[in-house]
N, C-alpha and C positions, 0 to 999 in steps of 0.2 A: 770274565773271563778273553782272555786274546781267541780270535776266530784269524784263525791262514789256510791258508792253500797254496801249494807249491809244487811251479810249475816247471820242470827238469824234459830234456825230452831221453834223459837218462835215467830207469829204473833203480840204478841202483844210488847213484847220486839220489834222486827221490827219497827209498827209501831211508838212505842216510838223511836225511834230514829231517825226517817222520823222525827215527830212533832219536831225534834230538829236540827234538820240540817235545813230543809229545806225552813224552812220561813227568812233564812237569804241571803241577797244574794249572797254570798260570797259563797257557795255553788248550789249546784244541787246532787239529791237525783237520779238517772241512773234507776234505776233498787234495785229492790228486790229479797235473795235464799231462798229458805227453809233448804238448805243440802251443803254441801260442791261441791258437782258434776257440782250443781247446777250453787250457785256463778265460776267456773272456768267456766262454760263455759257462762256466762254474763256475765261477764271478757274480757274474745275473743273475744265478738261481738259489747259490745259496748264499752272494752279499758275505763274503768272509773282511774279518777289519783293516789286516793284513794280505798280500800274496805275492809272496817268495819267487823270483823268477827270472830262471835264467835268459841271459841275452839275445844266445842265438841258440833259436831252435828251431824246429823243421813250420813249418805249414804255413803261420805267420808266425815269426821272427818277437821275440820279445820284447824290440821297438815302440812296433808297431802295435802288442795285446797292451805292452801303458799309454802309451799315445789312447787308446778305444778302451782302455780302465777309467782312464781321467777326462778324457767324454762324459761315460756314462755311467759311472760313476764312482765322483768324484770324493766320495765318504772312505772308498778303500784304496788305502794306503800299498805302495809300489816299493816293493825293497829287494834293486838286481845284484841280481850273481855272474858272474865274467871267468870261468876261466883264470886266466890272466890277468894283475891287476892294472895292465896299461893298454887300456881297449875301447874305440874312436869307439866301437855300441853303446861304450857305456855314459860318453855324453851325450850320443842319439836320448839316449835312456830321460835319462835327466832332466833336457834340455823338453823329452816325450812327457812328465808329470811323476816318474820315480821317485818318492824317496829321499835317495839311497840304498850306495852298491856296499860292495862286498867279493871281496876277491875270495875263487871255492877253496882256497886255503887257511882259511880263518878255523881260529879255533869253538868248539861250541860252542865257549860260553860268547863268547862276542860278533857268533848267530841269534846268541836269546838280546844281545847288550844291541845288538844293532834291528831286532826286531821292537824290543818296548818300544825305542824312539822313536821311528818309522810310528808306530801304531800313539803316540802322542800327536804328532805332525809335522816333527823337526826333523830336522834332516839329517839326515847315518855318513855322512861321509867326513874324512880325514883334510881339515884344509890344507897341508899338502902335496896327498897326495892328490887334488882333484887342484891344483894350480897344477899339475905334473900331468894330469891326462888333461887339459884344457890346452894350450900349453901345448901341447903336441896336436890336439887331435881341433882342436874349435875352427880352425879352418877351415879342413878340408870332413865334417860331417857332413850329412843330409841334414837339414830340418826337417820335421815337424812340420802338418800345416799348420797348426794349432798354436808355434812359437814364429813370434815378433817379437825382433830383440827392441828393451827399452832401451826410453830415452831418459839422459839425467841433463832437463833443462832446467828443474825444477832444485837441483840441491842445493844444497848453502857447502861453500870450498873444507867444512869440516866433514860436513859425506862425503863429500867428494874423494879425501884422503882415507877415512874408513874406509866411503867403496872401495877404495882404491890397493890399504894394505888387507883386504880380505882378500879380494883377486890374489893377493899374490904370499898365499896361504899362512894371513900370519891367526893365529887364535882371538877370543877378544879380551886374553890377559895380556898377550903380545903388546896388540893393537893398544891396548892402554896399558904400557909404563910405554912406550915407545910416546906415546902427544901424552905423558903426563893425566891420566884426568882414572877416574874408579873403573871398573866394569861395570858398575849398573848403568853410568853414565856411555860407556859405545855401544851396554847395548838396548839404552831406546832410544841412539844413534840409527841404528841396523832397522830400529821398527820404518823411523823413521822414511829409510831408504826406502826398504821393503812395501812401502806405502807408495810409497814416489815412484817407485822404479816399476808398483806392477806385477811386484813377486813375489814370488809363493814361500822361497824359505830359502838361503845362506846356497847353496845349491845351483837353485837359478840366478841369484841372488849375482856370483862370480863369472855364468859364464855369461853375462848383461857385460857385466866385466869387459872381455875377451871382443864380443860382439857388436859393440858399440866404438871400440874403438881408445879404450883406455886404459886399461893394458892391452900392450904385442905382446902375441906365440913369441915364446921363448922367451922374456924380460919374467918370469915370475924366479924371483928369491928361491930358497930351500928344494 
C-alpha cells in the first residue's frame, strides 16, 4: 500500500484528491495539510511514501516544503501540483527535489498513475512539457540552497548528445530512433549520465543541461 499525504490550501481540492486516491486499495491517505509548514510537520510524523504537494501555499510554500522534505525525509517522494502547466514555481520545486509535477486539471487516472510512478523513484514529468517549462523559466527561477548545477566534464560525446536530446524534450524511444541505437542502450547511457552529473532523475538532468549552458533557454524543440 502507498501511503499518501495531501497538501493544498484549498479544502475542496484536498477533499477531491483524497476521494480520488482513498477508495483505491493501493493507496492510503494518511493525512491532509493546509500549508507547507503543516505538510512538513505531518510528513515527519506520519512518514508517507508520497506527498501530493500544491506548490503555491501560505506560511511555507510548496517549494520550500519540498526542499525541507528532500533534506530530512529523502525516502518520501514529492509530487508537485500547480494550477497552471506553465509555472516557474514548478522548476523551483523540481530543483528542490520533487519527483514530478502535474497541473491540477489532470484526470483521476493521470493522478493515480503519477503517484505510482514517483513512488517507484521515477520522475513523473512529460518530457516535452518539462522542456517548455525550463526554456521559459530556468534562468529566472530562484535556486534553493541545496541546488548546484552539475558539470559535464566526464561525459563522453555520445552521453553529451543523449543529454542534449533529453533536454530538448525527446523521450527514450525518440532518442533511440534519432541515434539509431536501441532503447535499452539509451537507458544505459542515461543511467551513466545521471551518475556522472550527480543528479537523481531525468527532471534534474534536464535542468542541469540548461544550467550548464548545454541547451539555451528558448532553444528546446517540441
